[in-house]
TIRO-62634 format. One record per residue (C-alpha): residue in three letters; z, y, x. Coordinates in steps of 0.1 Angstrom, whole numbers, padded with zeros to 4 digits, always signed. Layout:
// TIRO-62634
alaZYX
...
***
This chain:
// TIRO-62634
met-0936-0767-0443
pro-0904-0746-0433
val-0880-0770-0448
thr-0898-0801-0433
met-0896-0786-0396
lys-0856-0779-0403
ser-0851-0815-0416
val-0869-0826-0383
phe-0848-0808-0358
ala-0815-0815-0378
leu-0820-0856-0372
arg-0806-0857-0333
ala-0798-0836-0304
ser-0826-0847-0282
pro-0852-0860-0307
ser-0876-0879-0295
pro-0912-0860-0289
trp-0931-0888-0301
leu-0906-0891-0336
leu-0910-0853-0337
leu-0948-0855-0338
val-0949-0886-0362
leu-0921-0867-0386
leu-0941-0836-0385
leu-0975-0855-0396
ala-0957-0871-0423
gly-0947-0840-0437
leu-0982-0826-0437
val-0993-0851-0454
ala-0985-0832-0487
gly-1013-0810-0475
cys-1042-0833-0481
ala-1064-0819-0511
thr-1094-0833-0531
asn-1127-0822-0515
pro-1147-0810-0545
val-1177-0818-0530
thr-1170-0855-0517
gly-1143-0866-0541
lys-1122-0874-0506
gln-1090-0864-0494
asp-1093-0840-0465
phe-1063-0821-0445
val-1054-0785-0459
leu-1028-0761-0455
met-1035-0737-0482
ser-1041-0736-0519
glu-1074-0725-0535
ala-1056-0690-0545
glu-1043-0686-0504
glu-1080-0695-0498
ile-1094-0668-0522
asn-1063-0643-0510
leu-1072-0652-0476
gly-1109-0645-0480
arg-1101-0610-0499
gln-1077-0602-0470
tyr-1104-0604-0447
asn-1134-0592-0467
gln-1112-0560-0460
gln-1117-0559-0427
ile-1151-0568-0424
leu-1160-0541-0443
lys-1143-0516-0421
glu-1158-0529-0392
ile-1196-0532-0407
pro-1205-0511-0436
pro-1228-0522-0466
tyr-1266-0514-0462
gln-1269-0488-0487
asp-1291-0496-0513
arg-1281-0507-0548
glu-1317-0524-0560
leu-1318-0545-0528
ala-1277-0554-0528
ala-1283-0566-0564
tyr-1309-0584-0561
ile-1297-0604-0531
asp-1267-0609-0556
arg-1285-0620-0586
val-1304-0646-0560
gly-1267-0657-0547
gln-1251-0661-0582
arg-1276-0681-0594
val-1271-0708-0567
ala-1234-0701-0567
arg-1235-0713-0601
ser-1253-0745-0593
ser-1226-0755-0568
asp-1200-0780-0564
arg-1172-0748-0572
pro-1189-0726-0596
gln-1155-0713-0609
leu-1150-0696-0580
ser-1159-0659-0579
tyr-1184-0655-0552
his-1192-0620-0537
phe-1226-0616-0515
thr-1226-0582-0493
leu-1258-0575-0476
leu-1244-0557-0439
asp-1258-0529-0425
ser-1262-0543-0389
pro-1293-0554-0368
glu-1279-0591-0358
val-1296-0622-0372
asn-1265-0634-0386
ala-1251-0644-0420
phe-1211-0664-0423
ala-1188-0666-0452
leu-1150-0663-0455
pro-1126-0686-0476
gly-1126-0684-0513
gly-1163-0670-0519
tyr-1164-0641-0495
ile-1205-0644-0480
tyr-1223-0618-0455
leu-1259-0616-0450
tyr-1267-0592-0421
arg-1298-0566-0430
gly-1312-0578-0392
leu-1314-0617-0405
leu-1328-0607-0436
ala-1358-0588-0423
tyr-1371-0621-0411
leu-1371-0643-0440
asn-1404-0646-0463
ser-1396-0657-0497
glu-1372-0656-0522
ala-1364-0693-0518
gln-1356-0685-0476
leu-1332-0659-0488
ala-1314-0683-0517
ala-1315-0708-0487
val-1292-0690-0462
leu-1272-0679-0490
gly-1270-0718-0500
his-1260-0728-0465
glu-1233-0706-0466
ile-1221-0715-0501
gly-1218-0749-0490
his-1195-0740-0458
val-1177-0725-0491
thr-1180-0754-0516
ala-1170-0777-0488
arg-1139-0758-0476
his-1148-0761-0439
ser-1129-0725-0427
val-1102-0739-0446
arg-1104-0773-0430
gln-1110-0760-0397
gln-1077-0738-0398
ser-1056-0763-0407
ala-1064-0784-0380
ala-1061-0757-0354
thr-1029-0748-0370
val-1013-0786-0370
thr-1024-0795-0331
gly-1011-0762-0325
leu-0977-0771-0336
ala-0979-0804-0323
gly-0984-0792-0289
ala-0961-0768-0288
ile-0936-0794-0303
leu-0939-0818-0273
gln-0936-0789-0248
ala-0907-0779-0258
thr-0895-0811-0259
thr-0903-0827-0228
gly-0904-0795-0211
val-0939-0810-0191
arg-0965-0782-0193
ala-0996-0810-0198
ala-0981-0820-0229
asn-0995-0785-0241
asp-1031-0796-0223
leu-1029-0829-0242
phe-1025-0818-0275
ser-1055-0789-0261
val-1076-0817-0259
leu-1069-0837-0291
gly-1074-0810-0310
lys-1112-0803-0296
ala-1115-0836-0303
leu-1101-0832-0341
leu-1127-0800-0342
ser-1157-0814-0330
gly-1172-0824-0361
tyr-1170-0782-0370
gly-1205-0780-0350
arg-1233-0801-0360
glu-1219-0822-0387
his-1203-0791-0404
glu-1238-0773-0400
leu-1258-0807-0412
glu-1234-0811-0444
ala-1239-0775-0454
asp-1278-0776-0448
arg-1273-0808-0472
leu-1255-0791-0502
gly-1273-0758-0496
ala-1304-0782-0504
arg-1291-0797-0530
tyr-1280-0761-0549
leu-1314-0747-0542
ala-1331-0777-0562
arg-1306-0775-0590
ala-1314-0737-0593
gly-1353-0740-0594
tyr-1361-0734-0558
asp-1376-0763-0532
pro-1352-0774-0512
gln-1378-0772-0483
ala-1372-0736-0480
met-1338-0750-0460
ile-1359-0766-0434
asp-1381-0738-0436
val-1354-0712-0426
ile-1342-0731-0402
ser-1375-0737-0383
leu-1374-0694-0386
leu-1342-0695-0370
lys-1345-0719-0342
asn-1378-0693-0330
gln-1356-0665-0330
glu-1327-0686-0313
leu-1360-0695-0284
phe-1372-0659-0285
glu-1335-0646-0279
lys-1331-0670-0250
gln-1358-0654-0238
arg-1351-0622-0242
ala-1309-0630-0225
arg-1329-0646-0197
ala-1347-0610-0191
glu-1316-0592-0196
gly-1295-0612-0178
arg-1266-0620-0206
glu-1256-0651-0231
pro-1280-0655-0258
his-1266-0649-0294
ala-1278-0670-0319
tyr-1272-0680-0357
his-1268-0717-0368
gly-1280-0725-0327
val-1269-0764-0335
phe-1302-0782-0331
ala-1314-0793-0298
ser-1351-0800-0309
his-1372-0782-0335
pro-1359-0788-0372
arg-1395-0798-0379
asn-1389-0828-0358
asp-1348-0836-0362
arg-1350-0865-0382
arg-1314-0863-0397
leu-1321-0828-0412
gln-1350-0838-0429
glu-1333-0867-0443
val-1303-0843-0452
val-1332-0820-0472
gly-1349-0850-0485
glu-1318-0859-0504
ala-1319-0829-0524
arg-1360-0831-0540
his-1354-0853-0570
leu-1328-0826-0582
lys-1356-0803-0582
val-1355-0783-0618
arg-1389-0792-0635
gly-1405-0762-0652
val-1387-0736-0635
thr-1403-0715-0608
arg-1387-0686-0590
pro-1407-0656-0576
glu-1417-0662-0544
arg-1433-0645-0514
ala-1449-0614-0534
asp-1415-0603-0555
phe-1396-0611-0521
leu-1417-0585-0497
ala-1417-0558-0522
ala-1383-0558-0521
leu-1379-0555-0484
asp-1407-0528-0482
gly-1385-0501-0466
leu-1360-0520-0456
ala-1344-0504-0418
phe-1352-0523-0392
gly-1332-0527-0358
asp-1308-0496-0357
ser-1301-0479-0390
glu-1301-0438-0396
ala-1265-0442-0403
gly-1250-0461-0371
gly-1278-0443-0348
ile-1307-0450-0333
val-1315-0464-0296
leu-1345-0453-0282
lys-1358-0457-0247
gly-1333-0436-0226
arg-1320-0419-0253
phe-1295-0421-0287
leu-1298-0402-0315
his-1270-0402-0344
lys-1283-0381-0371
pro-1252-0382-0395
leu-1231-0368-0364
asp-1257-0345-0356
phe-1259-0355-0311
gly-1281-0370-0287
leu-1276-0384-0251
thr-1298-0390-0229
phe-1296-0422-0204
pro-1316-0439-0171
asp-1350-0450-0184
asp-1343-0484-0169
trp-1306-0485-0186
ile-1298-0509-0213
ile-1284-0496-0246
lys-1265-0515-0273
asn-1252-0492-0304
arg-1224-0517-0316
pro-1202-0511-0353
asp-1177-0493-0329
arg-1191-0483-0297
leu-1221-0476-0281
val-1223-0494-0247
ala-1252-0490-0219
leu-1256-0513-0185
ala-1271-0501-0155
pro-1303-0529-0143
gln-1286-0565-0127
gln-1250-0552-0153
lys-1239-0533-0121
ala-1223-0505-0138
tyr-1213-0501-0175
leu-1206-0471-0197
glu-1189-0469-0235
leu-1184-0444-0259
arg-1165-0442-0288
val-1164-0417-0314
glu-1129-0411-0328
thr-1108-0386-0355
pro-1074-0377-0343
lys-1048-0370-0368
thr-1041-0336-0354
pro-1061-0312-0332
leu-1060-0317-0297
ser-1076-0302-0264
pro-1098-0328-0243
tyr-1070-0329-0218
glu-1040-0334-0246
tyr-1064-0366-0261
leu-1065-0385-0228
arg-1031-0379-0221
gln-1023-0397-0256
gln-1045-0425-0250
asp-1021-0435-0224
phe-1045-0436-0190
lys-1021-0432-0162
pro-1029-0423-0136
leu-1050-0395-0148
arg-1064-0380-0113
asn-1089-0352-0104
gly-1083-0340-0139
arg-1108-0308-0146
his-1120-0288-0174
leu-1155-0287-0185
thr-1181-0268-0210
ile-1207-0290-0227
ala-1236-0285-0252
gly-1209-0252-0261
arg-1181-0277-0269
arg-1147-0280-0244
ala-1145-0314-0227
tyr-1123-0326-0193
thr-1130-0354-0169
ala-1103-0369-0152
thr-1106-0408-0130
thr-1080-0435-0138
arg-1074-0470-0128
leu-1081-0497-0159
asn-1075-0535-0161
thr-1107-0555-0168
arg-1121-0592-0164
met-1134-0584-0129
gly-1101-0570-0120
gln-1086-0537-0117
arg-1117-0509-0114
ser-1119-0472-0111
ala-1132-0454-0138
arg-1148-0421-0149
leu-1134-0404-0185
val-1146-0375-0203
val-1141-0365-0234
ile-1158-0339-0258
ile-1141-0326-0286
val-1164-0320-0314
gly-1148-0304-0349
glu-1124-0332-0359
his-1141-0360-0337
ala-1135-0370-0300
tyr-1162-0382-0281
leu-1150-0409-0252
phe-1172-0417-0226
thr-1156-0445-0200
gly-1176-0454-0169
leu-1171-0481-0142
ser-1190-0502-0120
arg-1189-0541-0117
ala-1181-0539-0074
asn-1153-0513-0066
asn-1175-0499-0035
asp-1201-0490-0065
gln-1181-0470-0082
ala-1189-0437-0062
arg-1228-0444-0061
tyr-1229-0439-0102
asp-1201-0417-0104
glu-1225-0390-0108
thr-1247-0407-0133
phe-1219-0415-0159
leu-1212-0376-0152
gln-1247-0365-0159
ile-1249-0389-0194
ala-1221-0370-0208
arg-1232-0337-0199
ser-1264-0345-0214
tyr-1242-0346-0250
his-1267-0322-0274
ala-1272-0312-0311
leu-1303-0329-0323
ser-1336-0307-0321
ala-1362-0310-0350
lys-1380-0336-0338
glu-1351-0359-0330
lys-1335-0352-0364
lys-1369-0367-0376
leu-1370-0399-0348
ala-1330-0405-0359
gly-1345-0416-0390
gly-1350-0449-0378
leu-1378-0475-0384
his-1385-0497-0414
leu-1406-0522-0425
lys-1438-0512-0444
leu-1458-0542-0465
ile-1499-0542-0453
thr-1529-0564-0460
ala-1544-0582-0435
lys-1580-0578-0429
pro-1608-0599-0415
gly-1600-0593-0374
thr-1562-0582-0379
arg-1544-0597-0347
phe-1509-0588-0337
ala-1520-0575-0305
ala-1536-0549-0319
leu-1507-0544-0345
ala-1479-0541-0310
arg-1500-0513-0292
his-1495-0488-0326
ser-1463-0506-0332
pro-1429-0481-0328
ile-1414-0514-0321
pro-1394-0505-0287
glu-1394-0540-0269
tyr-1412-0573-0275
ala-1439-0555-0305
glu-1458-0582-0304
ala-1436-0612-0306
gln-1413-0593-0333
leu-1439-0589-0356
arg-1451-0625-0351
leu-1414-0635-0363
leu-1415-0612-0389
asn-1440-0628-0405
asp-1433-0665-0396
leu-1461-0667-0375
tyr-1441-0673-0342
pro-1451-0678-0309
glu-1490-0679-0312
gly-1501-0676-0350
glu-1523-0651-0366
pro-1523-0632-0400
arg-1551-0648-0422
pro-1575-0623-0442
gly-1556-0608-0476
gln-1521-0615-0463
arg-1494-0596-0469
leu-1477-0588-0438
lys-1443-0569-0429
ile-1449-0541-0401
val-1429-0510-0388
arg-1431-0478-0394
***
């Protein structure tokens, strides 16, 4: 690429932008490579070795952000299933890495080069080894078809082309033009590429001895998750989050998906059986559900963190969200926002020194506090936000080597005074855990039971510790959403 670019700009003092574009694209033809799945030529700008190296680098970042779930037996089981499917793929020579991430999110994704991640939250809702294999097979399909590499390559060339036109014409619209063309070029990275990953995943399932119908089963399960998530999001006044959210209709009614999966049925390895529901459910017994002990537990109006030995109290009507890098609390209708970050300063600092080091400017109305016998400091400042510049309340508590930084602000400027005392009360609620709280801070876990005649989800939900939407969650856990009921003798996942 650098050689091609230099030769282009050496042609003339004022080159035609269209000539530059043609020469750029001609120079990029060398970036075409044979797709290992289709055998056709794809436009890519990195070799397989570069792809693997890129995945390796991003893998390190991912594991810093979201730690792996600490269960060696379960991790080994997932790896065995993943490797079995990967050996049946179109790129069996890659070194595949399957990681279970300690997050309650319902998600899975793949990085270039064979790095595949399954979230603990998604695993909890699967109900057979074949469904697990389907999720992993879908992500393996993204890797074998080099979807992320092709997307990166396409984004790179459209960005370069737009930059050339804007630089040589001086017309800002040139960049807008190629932004539109770039979106058109990348439009296939929605449903078409998801369908391709489903097709490949079903093919790999069949070759590995699983029923490819599991691909439709697991996408149907995810569609139900999506419907539930949309209902929740509307109630909470936020945007929904969905994995594999590319089907407008239910997957069981989607003709193209049925055709895609149906293509793999003739590949099913006869005489090969894989352990299905019973062994898989046994592997999930005891799996953390929702927040885990390692990251802290959200209860109604409370947050408890056992490893750091602290708890906080919030107004009952606030929504608390436990993110990998921070704790977020939202007032009703999202009229106010409080964030807690826990950091480890490189050198011992006083609370005031810590705030000064964070470069908050200006610091106003500052005063020293003592919270739970610990040194603390509070002040106000001005912050640039997506809503514009806002006043913010800052509180920092120093506990041993950790700094607990609370930042509170309101959506409307004239509401800051209304919520300011609430921000201070939440920070002042910091305390060491009691013996009872330490028990609660162990979190919730999946437990297996056998349904009896008359077992109903409404009754199970009344005794469930699931804090919200317990009946719907139990149905989702057992793939009986929205109105199904268990059969006598059926093994069920509940939460304890």
